[in-house]
C-alpha positions as CSV (number, residue, x, y, z in Angstrom):
1,M,54.1,50.2,-113.8
2,S,55.8,53.7,-114.4
3,Q,59.4,54.4,-114.7
4,R,60.8,55.9,-111.6
5,T,63.5,58.5,-111.8
6,V,66.4,58.3,-109.4
7,L,69.2,60.2,-107.9
8,L,72.0,57.9,-106.6
9,L,74.3,59.4,-103.9
10,G,77.5,57.4,-103.1
11,S,77.3,55.6,-106.3
12,T,81.0,54.3,-106.3
13,G,80.5,52.7,-102.7
14,S,79.1,49.3,-101.9
15,I,75.4,50.5,-101.8
16,G,76.1,52.4,-104.8
17,T,77.5,49.8,-107.1
18,Q,74.7,47.2,-105.9
19,A,71.9,49.7,-106.6
20,V,73.5,50.2,-110.0
21,D,73.4,46.4,-110.8
22,V,69.5,46.5,-109.6
23,I,68.7,49.4,-111.7
24,T,70.6,48.2,-114.8
25,R,68.9,44.8,-114.7
26,N,65.4,46.8,-114.4
27,P,65.6,49.6,-117.0
28,E,61.7,49.7,-117.5
29,R,61.4,50.5,-113.8
30,F,64.2,52.8,-113.0
31,R,66.1,55.7,-114.8
32,V,69.1,57.7,-113.0
33,T,69.2,61.1,-113.5
34,G,72.3,62.0,-111.3
35,L,74.9,60.4,-109.6
36,S,77.4,61.7,-106.5
37,A,80.5,60.2,-105.0
38,G,83.3,61.5,-103.0
39,G,85.8,61.7,-106.0
40,S,88.4,59.2,-105.0
41,D,87.5,57.1,-108.2
42,P,87.0,59.3,-110.8
43,A,87.2,56.6,-113.8
44,A,84.3,54.2,-111.9
45,L,82.3,57.4,-111.5
46,A,82.6,58.6,-115.4
47,R,81.7,54.7,-116.3
48,Q,78.5,54.7,-114.1
49,A,77.6,58.2,-115.7
50,V,78.0,57.4,-119.3
51,A,76.5,53.9,-119.1
52,L,73.5,55.1,-117.2
53,G,73.2,58.5,-119.3
54,V,72.9,60.7,-116.4
55,E,72.3,64.6,-116.4
56,A,74.4,65.4,-113.7
57,V,77.4,64.1,-111.5
58,A,78.5,65.6,-108.3
59,V,81.8,65.2,-106.6
60,A,82.7,66.2,-103.0
61,D,86.4,66.7,-103.8
62,A,86.6,70.0,-106.1
63,D,90.2,68.7,-107.2
64,A,88.5,65.7,-108.8
65,A,86.6,67.8,-111.1
66,G,89.3,67.9,-113.8
67,P,90.1,64.0,-113.6
68,L,86.4,63.5,-113.9
69,L,85.9,65.6,-117.1
70,A,88.9,63.7,-118.6
71,E,87.4,60.3,-117.6
72,L,83.8,61.5,-118.9
73,T,85.4,62.2,-122.2
74,R,87.4,59.0,-122.3
75,A,84.2,56.8,-121.2
76,S,82.1,58.5,-123.8
77,A,84.4,57.8,-126.6
78,E,84.8,54.0,-125.6
79,A,81.1,53.9,-125.7
80,G,81.0,55.2,-129.2
81,L,79.2,58.3,-128.1
82,G,79.9,62.1,-128.8
83,Q,80.6,64.6,-126.3
84,M,78.0,64.2,-123.5
85,G,76.4,67.1,-121.9
86,I,76.6,65.8,-118.1
87,E,76.6,68.7,-115.7
88,V,79.5,68.6,-113.2
89,L,78.8,69.8,-109.5
90,T,81.8,69.8,-107.0
91,G,82.5,70.9,-103.7
92,P,81.6,69.6,-100.0
93,D,78.0,70.4,-100.5
94,A,77.7,68.9,-104.3
95,A,75.6,66.1,-103.2
96,T,73.2,68.3,-101.4
97,R,72.7,70.6,-104.3
98,L,72.1,67.7,-106.4
99,A,69.8,66.1,-104.0
100,E,67.7,69.3,-103.9
101,R,66.9,68.9,-107.8
102,G,64.7,66.0,-106.6
103,A,63.7,62.7,-108.3
104,D,60.9,60.1,-107.6
105,V,63.6,58.6,-105.4
106,V,66.8,59.5,-103.9
107,L,69.1,57.0,-102.8
108,N,71.3,58.0,-100.1
109,G,74.1,55.6,-99.9
110,I,76.8,58.1,-98.7
111,T,78.8,56.9,-95.6
112,G,79.1,59.1,-92.5
113,S,77.2,61.9,-91.1
114,V,78.2,63.9,-94.0
115,G,74.9,62.3,-95.7
116,L,73.0,64.5,-93.3
117,G,72.9,67.5,-95.9
118,P,71.8,65.2,-98.8
119,T,69.0,63.5,-96.5
120,L,67.4,66.9,-95.6
121,A,67.7,68.2,-99.2
122,A,66.1,65.2,-100.7
123,L,63.0,65.4,-98.3
124,R,62.6,69.1,-98.8
125,S,62.7,68.5,-102.4
126,G,59.4,65.8,-101.8
127,S,61.5,63.1,-103.0
128,T,61.1,59.5,-101.5
129,L,64.0,59.0,-99.5
130,A,65.4,55.6,-99.9
131,L,67.9,55.6,-96.7
132,A,71.2,53.7,-96.5
133,N,73.1,56.4,-94.7
134,K,72.0,55.8,-91.1
135,E,74.4,58.2,-89.6
136,S,72.3,61.0,-90.9
137,L,69.2,59.6,-88.9
138,V,71.2,59.1,-85.9
139,V,72.8,62.4,-85.9
140,G,69.9,64.6,-86.9
141,G,66.9,62.4,-86.0
142,P,64.7,65.5,-85.1
143,L,65.7,67.5,-88.1
144,V,64.9,64.6,-90.5
145,A,61.5,64.2,-88.7
146,A,60.8,67.9,-89.3
147,A,61.8,68.0,-92.7
148,K,59.4,64.9,-93.7
149,Q,56.6,66.4,-96.0
150,R,54.5,63.0,-95.8
151,P,54.0,59.6,-94.1
152,G,56.2,56.9,-95.7
153,Q,58.7,59.4,-97.4
154,V,61.5,57.6,-95.7
155,V,62.2,54.0,-96.8
156,P,64.8,52.3,-95.0
157,V,67.5,50.3,-97.1
158,D,69.8,48.7,-94.1
159,S,68.9,45.2,-94.3
160,E,67.6,45.2,-90.8
161,H,65.3,48.0,-91.0
162,S,64.1,46.9,-94.4
163,A,63.0,43.5,-92.7
164,I,61.4,45.4,-89.9
165,A,59.3,47.5,-92.6
166,Q,58.2,44.3,-94.0
167,A,57.3,42.7,-90.8
168,L,55.4,45.7,-89.6
169,R,52.9,45.1,-92.4
170,G,51.7,41.9,-90.6
171,G,49.9,44.2,-87.6
172,T,49.2,47.5,-86.6
173,R,51.5,49.9,-84.5
174,A,49.4,49.4,-81.3
175,E,50.1,45.4,-81.7
176,V,53.8,45.8,-81.9
177,R,55.2,44.4,-78.6
178,R,59.0,45.0,-79.4
179,I,61.5,44.8,-82.4
180,I,64.1,42.2,-82.5
181,L,67.5,43.5,-84.4
182,T,69.5,40.7,-85.5
183,A,73.3,40.9,-85.6
184,S,75.9,38.7,-87.1
185,G,78.2,39.1,-84.3
186,G,80.9,40.1,-86.5
187,P,84.4,38.4,-86.7
188,F,84.9,38.2,-82.9
189,R,81.5,36.5,-81.9
190,G,81.9,34.5,-78.7
191,R,85.3,36.3,-77.5
192,G,85.4,38.0,-74.1
193,R,86.5,41.4,-73.5
194,D,90.1,40.2,-72.8
195,E,90.6,38.4,-76.0
196,L,89.7,41.4,-77.8
197,K,92.8,43.4,-76.4
198,A,95.2,42.6,-79.2
199,V,92.7,42.9,-82.3
200,T,94.3,44.2,-85.4
201,P,92.5,46.4,-88.2
202,E,93.1,43.5,-90.5
203,Q,91.2,41.0,-88.3
204,A,88.6,43.5,-87.8
205,L,88.0,44.2,-91.3
206,A,87.3,40.3,-92.1
207,H,83.6,40.1,-91.7
208,P,82.3,36.5,-91.9
209,T,79.2,37.5,-93.9
210,W,79.0,40.9,-95.6
211,S,81.1,42.8,-98.0
212,M,81.3,46.4,-96.9
213,G,83.4,49.6,-96.6
214,P,86.0,49.6,-93.8
215,V,84.4,52.1,-91.4
216,V,81.0,49.9,-91.4
217,T,82.8,46.9,-91.2
218,V,84.9,47.8,-88.3
219,N,81.5,49.1,-86.6
220,S,80.2,45.7,-87.3
221,A,83.2,44.2,-85.5
222,T,82.8,46.5,-82.4
223,L,79.0,46.2,-82.7
224,M,78.6,49.9,-83.0
225,N,76.8,49.6,-85.9
226,K,74.2,47.6,-84.2
227,G,73.9,50.5,-81.9
228,L,73.3,53.1,-84.6
229,E,70.7,50.6,-86.2
230,L,69.0,50.6,-82.8
231,I,69.0,54.5,-82.8
232,E,67.8,54.4,-86.4
233,A,65.0,51.7,-85.5
234,H,63.8,54.0,-82.7
235,L,63.3,56.9,-85.1
236,L,62.1,55.2,-87.9
237,F,59.4,53.5,-86.3
238,G,58.7,55.2,-83.1
239,V,59.6,52.3,-81.0
240,P,61.2,53.1,-77.5
241,V,64.8,51.9,-77.1
242,E,63.8,49.6,-74.3
243,D,61.4,48.0,-76.6
244,I,64.4,46.8,-79.2
245,T,66.3,43.9,-78.4
246,V,69.7,43.1,-80.1
247,V,69.9,39.1,-80.7
248,V,73.0,37.6,-82.4
249,H,72.3,35.5,-85.4
250,P,75.6,34.4,-87.2
251,Q,74.3,33.1,-90.4
252,S,72.6,36.5,-91.4
253,V,69.6,34.9,-92.9
254,V,67.0,36.4,-90.6
255,H,67.4,40.2,-90.9
256,S,65.3,41.2,-88.1
257,M,61.9,40.4,-86.3
258,V,58.8,42.0,-85.0
259,E,57.1,40.5,-82.1
260,F,53.4,41.4,-81.5
261,A,51.4,41.7,-78.4
262,D,49.6,38.0,-79.0
263,G,52.9,36.4,-78.9
264,S,53.4,36.0,-82.5
265,T,56.8,36.9,-84.1
266,L,57.2,37.6,-87.9
267,A,60.7,37.4,-89.4
268,Q,62.0,38.5,-92.8
269,A,64.4,35.9,-94.0
270,S,66.7,36.0,-97.3
271,P,70.4,35.2,-98.2
272,P,72.6,38.0,-97.1
273,D,72.6,40.2,-100.2
274,M,72.0,43.8,-100.0
275,R,70.4,44.0,-103.4
276,L,67.1,43.0,-102.1
277,P,66.7,46.0,-99.5
278,I,68.0,48.3,-102.2
279,A,65.5,47.0,-104.7
280,L,62.7,47.5,-102.0
281,G,63.9,50.9,-101.1
282,L,63.7,51.8,-104.8
283,A,60.3,50.3,-105.4
284,W,58.4,50.5,-102.1
285,P,56.0,49.2,-101.6
286,E,56.2,47.3,-104.5
287,R,58.9,44.5,-105.1
288,V,61.3,44.0,-107.8
289,A,61.1,40.3,-109.2
290,G,64.5,38.5,-109.2
291,A,66.4,41.1,-107.0
292,V,68.2,38.3,-105.4
293,P,68.0,34.5,-105.3
294,P,65.8,33.3,-102.8
295,C,66.8,30.8,-99.9
296,D,67.6,27.1,-100.8
297,W,65.3,24.8,-99.0
298,S,66.6,21.7,-100.9
299,S,69.2,21.1,-98.4
300,A,69.2,21.0,-94.5
301,T,70.5,24.1,-92.8
302,S,70.4,25.6,-89.3
303,W,69.5,29.0,-88.0
304,T,70.8,30.0,-84.5
305,F,70.0,32.7,-82.3
306,E,72.0,33.9,-79.1
307,P,71.9,36.9,-76.6
308,L,74.5,39.8,-76.9
309,D,77.2,39.8,-74.6
310,E,77.0,43.4,-73.6
311,E,80.3,43.2,-71.5
312,A,82.5,42.4,-74.4
313,F,80.6,44.7,-76.7
314,G,79.2,47.8,-74.9
315,A,78.4,49.7,-78.0
316,V,74.8,48.9,-77.9
317,R,74.3,50.0,-74.4
318,L,75.9,53.3,-75.2
319,A,73.5,53.7,-78.1
320,R,70.6,53.2,-75.7
321,E,72.2,56.1,-73.1
322,A,72.8,58.4,-75.8
323,V,69.2,58.2,-76.8
324,A,68.1,58.7,-73.1
325,A,70.5,61.7,-72.7
326,S,69.5,64.3,-75.1
327,A,69.1,65.1,-78.9
328,T,72.6,65.8,-79.6
329,H,74.1,62.9,-77.5
330,P,73.6,60.3,-80.6
331,A,75.5,62.9,-82.8
332,V,78.5,62.8,-80.5
333,L,78.2,59.1,-80.3
334,N,78.7,58.9,-84.1
335,A,81.2,61.7,-84.5
336,A,83.4,60.2,-81.8
337,N,83.1,56.8,-83.3
338,E,84.0,57.8,-86.7
339,E,87.1,59.6,-85.2
340,C,88.1,56.6,-83.4
341,V,87.5,54.1,-86.0
342,A,90.0,56.1,-88.5
343,E,92.7,56.2,-85.6
344,F,92.2,52.2,-85.3
345,L,92.4,51.8,-89.1
346,A,95.8,54.0,-89.2
347,G,97.0,51.7,-86.3
348,R,97.2,54.4,-83.5
349,L,94.4,53.1,-81.4
350,G,93.5,49.6,-79.8
351,F,90.1,48.0,-80.7
352,L,88.7,48.0,-77.3
353,D,89.8,51.8,-77.1
354,I,87.5,52.6,-79.8
355,V,84.1,52.1,-77.5
356,D,85.8,53.1,-74.5
357,T,86.9,56.3,-75.8
358,V,83.3,57.1,-77.3
359,A,82.0,56.4,-73.8
360,R,84.3,59.0,-72.2
361,V,83.2,61.6,-74.7
362,L,79.4,61.0,-74.4
363,D,79.9,61.3,-70.5
364,E,81.5,65.0,-70.9
365,H,78.8,66.1,-73.4
366,V,76.2,68.7,-72.2
367,G,73.2,68.0,-74.7
368,T,70.5,70.0,-76.4
369,S,66.8,69.0,-76.2
370,G,65.0,67.6,-79.3
371,D,62.3,70.9,-79.0
372,D,65.2,73.2,-79.5
373,L,67.2,71.3,-82.0
374,M,68.8,73.4,-84.8
375,L,71.2,72.2,-87.6
376,D,73.9,74.4,-85.8
377,D,73.6,72.6,-82.7
378,V,74.1,69.2,-84.3
379,L,77.1,70.5,-86.2
380,G,78.4,72.0,-83.2
381,A,78.0,68.8,-81.0
382,E,79.9,66.7,-83.9
383,E,82.6,69.5,-84.0
384,W,83.0,69.2,-80.3
385,A,82.9,65.4,-80.2
386,R,85.7,65.2,-82.8
387,A,87.9,67.9,-81.3
388,R,87.5,66.4,-77.6
389,T,88.2,62.8,-79.0
390,H,91.4,63.8,-80.3
391,E,92.1,65.7,-77.2
392,L,91.6,62.3,-75.1
393,L,93.6,60.3,-77.4
394,R,96.6,62.7,-77.6
395,A,96.6,62.7,-73.6
396,R,96.9,58.8,-73.6
């Protein structure tokens, strides 16, 4: 079993820090050659870089270069090492330039559509892409498909899509009837639309199961995250959106299921711990022994499933409509949502207004077909969506 080189993008975020844990516990299997981060925590990035012995570090915030260099010197001294020759890349395209260098595996754990550039760069380099940045696939699905150089080059890291990939080993694509995406239901499961009007950012950030960044946590509360995952599943596995069902599973132990033509359903179950899909993404198609503790079968437990209330949580319906509308509608969905979530977290937008505003922006968008899609089309659609979202919010 040979050691794999890894570029870790978004290393100081939730996915990145858990990936570091997996990698440091398996040094014979993985060696990190480069890290990228936004630059908001240069001390954490420097500690990672020194501990992992990387060759290069990329930060999106050019102003963070000075503090990062100082922290690298400090971390090296604390580790009893001399001056380390770690290359520092800076600027908005730093992660893309790092990904272009390639590795056996590029793990993209960046949050948001800014992950599209690094995703395309990693694929063009020939690296296997362990993809936790669902937005880059949602936003630029046809571009990602065109950049792939071989089947299986993209390995999903989202727990749901990792579960689907595992379950699909149990049959051929022709035998698949539908995919069942499970959703925890978030902190407001069971509430009707009227009960969601007064939801605060603090309440939305209190996810009952997962520990995630603020944007993903709010997306989980509105179920926009599940809408994005539906689009991602459609693009990753070639399953029509009408053959993807969302089911609420509060325990978050069954991460998703695949239903086959003979009536059999295969489910992947494990405790809610992202280190398992991260380890699979790094080692695919092999498994990493001891990645997480398994389910405890020594005590009684119950798993429940219930249908999604699409009247209270309309984001999944919007995602289906975006896929059907055009190749750029998913990019508009994601961009408008990112702007609305930022406004909600700042206390300037109501919880229900997030999805309602996204719906208005989607309705106004004139899309581009997948056959004609260029990167400029995607970037233009995103720019329009963000501007139009703020116009609508200012007019409220």
